[in-house]
Backbone bond lengths (Angstrom), bond angles and torsions (degrees), N, CA, C in turn:
res aa  C-N    CA-C-N  psi(-1)  N-CA   C-N-CA  omega(-1)  CA-C   N-CA-C  phi
1 M - - - 1.457 - - 1.524 109.01 -
2 K 1.291 115.31 132.42 1.457 121.13 -178.16 1.527 110.06 -72.53
3 N 1.338 115.97 140.06 1.463 121.70 179.58 1.526 109.85 -66.06
4 K 1.321 117.17 116.96 1.460 121.61 -178.59 1.524 112.64 -85.83
5 I 1.310 116.68 -16.06 1.459 119.97 179.77 1.521 108.18 -81.16
6 K 1.333 116.30 120.45 1.459 121.56 -177.31 1.526 112.31 -98.87
7 A 1.324 116.24 -27.92 1.469 120.17 -177.05 1.526 108.99 -156.29
8 I 1.324 114.06 156.59 1.461 120.60 174.83 1.526 107.28 -128.15
9 I 1.313 115.65 134.30 1.460 122.10 179.92 1.526 108.20 -101.42
10 F 1.324 115.21 127.35 1.460 121.96 178.88 1.518 109.28 -116.07
11 D 1.314 116.04 144.92 1.458 121.75 171.29 1.524 107.28 -93.58
12 L 1.311 117.28 151.27 1.460 120.61 -178.41 1.525 112.00 -83.57
13 D 1.310 116.81 -66.43 1.465 121.40 -170.89 1.521 112.15 -71.10
14 N 1.318 114.56 125.53 1.461 123.88 179.01 1.526 113.63 61.52
15 C 1.322 115.93 21.50 1.466 121.74 172.43 1.529 107.62 -126.95
16 I 1.324 116.92 -67.50 1.462 122.06 173.76 1.528 109.06 -84.93
17 F 1.304 115.22 -42.93 1.464 123.47 -170.65 1.521 110.66 -107.85
18 D 1.332 116.56 124.89 1.463 121.26 175.65 1.527 107.74 -77.88
19 T 1.305 115.87 96.75 1.457 122.09 -173.48 1.522 112.26 -56.05
20 R 1.309 117.07 -38.35 1.469 119.56 -179.19 1.530 113.19 -67.95
21 S 1.334 117.13 -15.81 1.463 119.35 179.89 1.528 112.30 -69.34
22 M 1.319 117.49 -12.66 1.462 120.10 177.65 1.523 111.32 -70.63
23 G 1.316 116.61 -19.53 1.459 120.61 -177.55 1.515 110.82 91.11
24 E 1.297 115.94 147.54 1.455 120.31 -175.02 1.522 113.76 -64.52
25 G 1.314 118.56 -26.42 1.458 120.87 -177.89 1.516 114.53 -67.12
26 I 1.323 117.15 -13.85 1.461 121.09 -174.47 1.529 112.82 -61.81
27 I 1.325 117.68 -31.23 1.469 119.71 -178.40 1.530 112.38 -109.11
28 D 1.329 117.04 23.18 1.462 120.71 -178.09 1.522 113.44 -56.54
29 T 1.330 117.50 -36.68 1.468 118.39 -178.97 1.531 111.60 -65.95
30 V 1.313 116.39 -33.56 1.468 120.46 176.41 1.526 109.46 -71.43
31 L 1.328 115.99 -41.67 1.466 120.11 179.26 1.525 112.15 -65.68
32 E 1.318 117.78 -33.56 1.468 121.04 176.47 1.521 110.40 -60.51
33 V 1.322 115.80 -43.73 1.475 120.07 176.94 1.520 109.54 -62.28
34 L 1.319 115.84 -47.29 1.461 121.23 -178.52 1.524 111.39 -58.23
35 Y 1.327 116.85 -53.02 1.465 120.26 -173.57 1.525 114.00 -76.12
36 S 1.318 117.55 -14.60 1.470 119.48 174.59 1.527 111.66 -92.55
37 S 1.325 116.19 0.97 1.471 120.37 -179.42 1.531 110.46 -84.02
38 N 1.320 114.19 174.84 1.464 120.13 179.18 1.533 112.66 -95.67
39 L 1.328 117.31 19.09 1.467 120.05 175.01 1.526 108.78 -67.88
40 S 1.317 116.54 156.54 1.468 119.83 178.07 1.527 109.34 -65.45
41 E 1.318 116.40 158.19 1.467 120.62 179.60 1.524 110.93 -60.71
42 Q 1.322 117.64 -39.08 1.461 120.74 178.72 1.531 110.72 -65.61
43 Q 1.312 116.64 -41.90 1.458 120.77 179.42 1.540 109.89 -63.91
44 K 1.326 117.12 -41.14 1.469 121.01 177.73 1.529 110.34 -60.95
45 K 1.315 117.14 -44.48 1.466 121.28 179.96 1.528 110.63 -63.57
46 D 1.328 116.04 -44.23 1.463 120.28 -179.52 1.530 111.60 -62.78
47 V 1.332 116.71 -43.14 1.461 121.18 178.69 1.525 109.81 -64.83
48 D 1.328 116.83 -45.11 1.463 121.95 179.12 1.536 110.10 -56.23
49 D 1.312 117.71 -48.99 1.464 122.04 -179.93 1.536 111.47 -60.38
50 A 1.321 116.16 -40.52 1.465 121.22 -175.83 1.527 112.99 -73.60
51 L 1.321 117.91 -23.25 1.468 120.46 -176.12 1.527 113.38 -59.70
52 W 1.317 118.93 -21.23 1.469 121.70 -179.24 1.521 113.19 -86.35
53 T 1.328 117.33 -14.45 1.466 119.03 -173.94 1.520 114.17 -128.85
54 T 1.317 117.23 -8.17 1.463 120.69 -171.09 1.526 109.34 -134.09
55 S 1.313 116.31 145.71 1.466 119.43 179.09 1.528 110.15 -65.64
56 L 1.320 115.10 151.06 1.462 119.97 -178.83 1.521 111.39 -58.44
57 E 1.312 117.95 -42.83 1.468 120.36 -178.57 1.529 111.51 -63.40
58 D 1.323 116.74 -38.78 1.464 119.23 176.80 1.529 110.84 -66.66
59 I 1.321 116.52 -38.03 1.469 120.85 177.68 1.519 110.45 -63.22
60 I 1.322 116.16 -45.12 1.463 121.02 179.64 1.521 110.22 -57.31
61 D 1.319 116.43 -44.36 1.467 120.77 178.62 1.529 111.53 -68.51
62 Q 1.318 115.85 -49.00 1.465 120.98 -175.24 1.526 112.65 -60.80
63 F 1.335 116.24 -42.21 1.461 119.99 -175.59 1.522 113.28 -101.64
64 K 1.339 114.79 8.85 1.467 121.15 175.95 1.534 111.92 51.91
65 V 1.322 114.72 50.12 1.461 121.21 178.23 1.528 107.84 -71.38
66 P 1.326 117.86 126.11 1.471 120.69 179.45 1.530 111.53 -57.38
67 E 1.311 116.33 146.54 1.464 122.28 -173.67 1.535 112.86 -56.64
68 K 1.293 118.38 -38.83 1.468 120.96 -178.95 1.539 110.62 -61.92
69 I 1.312 116.68 -44.35 1.470 121.30 177.91 1.528 109.67 -70.35
70 A 1.325 116.60 -42.24 1.467 121.75 -179.73 1.528 110.60 -58.03
71 E 1.318 117.41 -44.39 1.463 120.34 -178.91 1.526 111.38 -65.78
72 K 1.307 117.81 -37.46 1.474 120.31 176.45 1.526 110.45 -65.34
73 M 1.325 116.85 -37.61 1.468 120.28 177.05 1.528 110.41 -66.42
74 R 1.328 117.13 -41.20 1.470 121.03 177.55 1.529 110.55 -60.67
75 Q 1.327 115.84 -45.28 1.469 119.91 -179.92 1.531 110.65 -59.77
76 A 1.323 116.49 -41.77 1.463 120.24 178.39 1.531 110.61 -64.74
77 Y 1.320 117.27 -42.60 1.464 121.50 -179.99 1.522 111.78 -61.95
78 R 1.336 116.56 -38.74 1.467 120.77 -177.68 1.528 112.59 -60.62
79 K 1.314 117.56 -20.88 1.466 121.60 -177.02 1.527 113.42 -96.13
80 I 1.312 117.42 -8.45 1.471 120.40 -175.42 1.516 111.24 -77.25
81 E 1.323 114.89 138.93 1.455 120.92 167.31 1.521 108.12 -148.62
82 V 1.313 115.35 154.67 1.464 120.63 179.89 1.531 107.29 -76.47
83 P 1.333 118.42 122.21 1.469 120.28 -179.94 1.533 111.27 -58.96
84 K 1.327 115.94 145.67 1.468 121.37 -178.15 1.517 112.26 -61.82
85 N 1.319 117.67 -26.45 1.465 119.92 -179.20 1.528 112.87 -92.30
86 R 1.313 117.44 4.44 1.459 121.27 -178.63 1.509 110.28 -81.50
87 E 1.310 116.76 126.09 1.462 121.08 175.73 1.516 108.25 -76.97
88 V 1.310 116.66 132.63 1.459 121.81 178.85 1.517 108.97 -123.15
89 K 1.315 115.57 164.61 1.464 120.50 -178.05 1.519 110.58 -127.46
90 S 1.300 113.43 149.05 1.459 120.46 171.07 1.526 106.51 -104.89
91 F 1.315 115.46 -173.56 1.460 119.79 175.44 1.528 111.40 -98.91
92 G 1.342 116.56 10.53 1.456 121.01 172.93 1.511 116.18 91.64
93 D 1.317 117.57 7.06 1.465 120.21 -176.63 1.523 113.85 -94.84
94 E 1.328 116.93 2.56 1.466 119.29 -170.98 1.533 114.06 -60.87
95 K 1.318 118.73 -33.33 1.466 119.74 179.45 1.525 111.09 -66.91
96 C 1.298 116.69 -40.23 1.471 120.60 178.19 1.521 111.08 -67.76
97 I 1.305 116.15 -42.82 1.462 120.81 -178.05 1.523 110.62 -62.99
98 K 1.310 116.08 -45.95 1.460 121.04 -176.34 1.519 111.68 -58.72
99 N 1.315 117.64 -37.41 1.455 120.96 -174.00 1.530 114.74 -93.61
100 L 1.297 118.49 1.38 1.461 119.79 177.88 1.532 109.72 -65.80
101 P 1.325 117.93 131.45 1.467 120.81 -175.52 1.530 113.18 -85.83
102 V 1.321 115.79 45.83 1.469 120.93 179.70 1.526 108.67 -138.24
103 K 1.305 114.93 166.99 1.466 119.67 174.90 1.529 108.32 -69.29
104 K 1.307 116.03 137.12 1.462 121.20 179.03 1.521 109.11 -109.33
105 I 1.314 115.45 131.04 1.463 120.93 179.03 1.514 108.03 -123.20
106 L 1.310 115.46 125.21 1.458 121.75 179.04 1.516 107.95 -102.57
107 V 1.323 116.35 126.70 1.452 121.90 179.24 1.518 107.97 -114.83
108 T 1.315 115.35 136.29 1.456 119.31 178.41 1.516 110.05 -149.75
109 T 1.307 115.55 153.47 1.460 120.71 175.97 1.520 108.15 -122.12
110 G 1.294 115.70 155.41 1.453 119.76 176.50 1.508 111.91 132.35
111 Y 1.291 114.79 -160.94 1.453 121.77 -177.83 1.516 109.32 -87.38
112 R 1.327 116.15 127.49 1.461 123.09 -169.69 1.530 112.98 -51.24
113 R 1.300 118.14 -49.71 1.464 121.18 -176.71 1.537 111.19 -57.57
114 F 1.313 115.50 -45.43 1.459 121.70 -179.28 1.527 110.17 -66.00
115 Q 1.329 116.68 -47.89 1.465 120.75 -177.43 1.524 110.96 -65.23
116 E 1.330 117.83 -42.67 1.459 119.95 179.19 1.524 111.40 -64.05
117 S 1.329 116.96 -36.92 1.463 118.62 179.37 1.530 110.87 -68.80
118 K 1.329 117.91 -32.52 1.469 120.02 174.90 1.527 110.34 -64.98
119 I 1.322 116.66 -44.83 1.465 121.16 -179.72 1.527 109.40 -62.70
120 E 1.317 116.71 -43.97 1.463 120.66 178.46 1.528 110.90 -60.08
121 R 1.312 117.26 -44.73 1.463 121.14 -178.26 1.530 111.50 -68.10
122 I 1.313 117.74 -43.01 1.464 119.37 -178.44 1.529 109.84 -67.26
123 N 1.315 118.26 -37.58 1.468 120.53 177.34 1.518 111.20 -70.93
124 A 1.315 118.39 -36.96 1.468 121.08 177.82 1.519 110.45 -64.32
125 S 1.307 116.79 -35.91 1.457 120.62 -177.21 1.524 113.33 -84.42
126 F 1.312 117.65 -33.96 1.465 119.66 -170.00 1.522 115.30 -129.39
127 S 1.330 119.07 -13.86 1.469 122.51 -175.35 1.521 110.98 48.87
128 C 1.316 116.12 44.17 1.460 118.56 -174.49 1.522 113.16 -82.89
129 L 1.300 117.33 -20.14 1.453 119.05 177.96 1.522 108.78 -117.99
130 P 1.305 117.16 117.94 1.462 118.61 178.70 1.524 110.45 -62.30
131 R 1.299 116.48 155.72 1.473 120.69 -178.08 1.513 111.98 -57.16
132 S 1.317 117.51 -23.97 1.462 119.97 -178.90 1.530 113.21 -81.05
133 A 1.316 116.53 -5.52 1.462 119.13 179.60 1.523 109.38 -65.97
134 G 1.306 116.32 139.15 1.455 120.45 176.97 1.502 110.13 -83.96
135 V 1.319 116.33 147.64 1.453 120.81 175.77 1.520 107.63 -123.21
136 V 1.312 116.16 125.86 1.450 121.80 177.13 1.514 107.43 -109.61
137 F 1.316 116.22 120.13 1.457 121.15 178.48 1.520 109.47 -100.05
138 L 1.296 116.41 127.41 1.456 122.22 170.58 1.524 103.38 -109.34
139 L 1.315 116.00 91.27 1.463 120.33 -166.42 1.516 112.80 -97.47
140 T 1.335 112.14 152.01 1.457 119.67 174.40 1.508 108.17 -108.71
């Protein structure tokens, strides 16, 4: 029987890439903006917790972050990248992914510099996505 699957779409954050493996210090510049703002302490904690699992734009909407603070957080995010010497982790599926006989498409959302540095680091560490894999950015 001929293989009917032509391509597989993978998400980057918390699917291929263990986002928490970057270490908590990676988003310190965003947290500095957050904690120096006039948001309530509970709101700051909620936003901080959500930053590891939710896109910044969704967080801004969900927690009703004022535009002035939101823009400062966006500016901080735009400058983040995973350092080249930072050890990162996958979820262990890279050997299976690499050998799948189909086109691989990686989809990610976020700030380009940050997302590209994650892809660079995960490939440097694991070579889980062949160079021919397509990457679709849904950027903010």
